[in-house]
N, C-alpha and C positions, 0 to 999 in steps of 0.2 A: 519630500515623505519617503522618497526612496531610500534617505537616509535611516529614518525610523525602521525600515524592513532589515536594511543593513545591521543595525543595532539591535534588531529582532534576532536574527539569525545567530547574531555573536553570542547573544544572552543564552539560547538554547544550549549552543556550544559549551559555553563556559560552566552553565550550570548542569548541564549532564552528567560529570561524574559524581554530583552530590548524593542523589537519591541510589545508593550501589551501583551506579554505571549505567543507569537505565535499563538494568538487567530484571526487575520487576516489574508487573503489569502496570500498576498506578503510573510508576515512574516514566515508562514509554509511552503510554497513553496521554497523559498531559502533554510530553514533547511532541508528539505527532500531533495533538490538536492545535498546539499553536503553530508548527511548522504548516500545517494545512491552511491555517487562516491567512498566514503570513503568504503562502503560495497563491492562495486563491484572491486576495487583495493586490498582488504584485502587478497584474495587469491595468488596475486602476490607477495605480500610482505613477506606472509608466505612461498612461493615457494623460495624467493630470499634469506632469512633468513637462511633457511635449518637447522633446529634443529638437535641435534644429534640423540635424540630419542624423539618421540611425541607418545602417546598411543591414538587410535582412541577416539573421543568423543563420548558417546553414552548416555551421561546424558542430552544432550539437544536432543534426538530423539523423544520424546513423545510430548514435548511442540511444538517443529517445527512442526511437523506432525498436532497438533491440531490446530495451527496458521494458516498453510496451508490449513486446511480442512477449516477455516472460510473465509480466502480469497479467495478461489476457489468458496463456495458458494455464497458469494459477489459478483463475477466475473458474475457468472451464472444468477444472479438476475437483472443485467445491460445489460445482451445481448439482443439486438432488435431481432425481428422478431421470438418470442416464437406463438407457436400455440395458438388460442382462448381460447382453454379449460385450458391451463397453464396461461396464462397472467391475470393480475389484470382487474377485470370484469369494471373498470372507463376505460379503453381503448377502449372498445368495445361503451361505452356511448359517449366518445369524437369522436369517428369516425361517428358514427350517427348524433351528432349535429352538426361536422364540415362537413360532407359530404366529406372526404377526407382520402385516405388512412392514417392509422396511424401505426407506427411500435411499436407495443404491447410487453411489457417486463414484468418480474415480479415486477419489481419496479415501483412505481408511478414517481419517479424523477430520471432517469439512471444517468443523469449528477452528482446529488448529491451523488449516490450512487458510483460513480467511485472517484470523492473526498472524498469519506470517505474510500475508499478502498487504495488511496495515503497517507492518514493521518493515516492509522492505521498500514500500510507498515513503516511509519515513528518514529511512537511509537514502532514497533517494531525492527525497527534497534537502 
């Protein structure tokens, strides 16, 4: 089963340049969905194969912690409803001009921030 995961990751890498190098939303969305499914089923494959002995992997702890910190900080920036003192000043100006309540966040474009998080997670995978 782990061999299937290897060939799945290899297929994504080999097919990535075909839809304009995954530079369009449809291409990178499909690649991220496939990579997410492979990453989510990887523990099942490891559990099913049951190696005789496997030492704990500590060599990926620091990079994983650093990447997790970046992803969590990006998620915090995209959260709507930040206090006005923490939110970007443009949100206050937009609320004044539109005369409507605006859900302020640290990011100017929370949707683009969430897209960036998904792409970053795809690159990490």
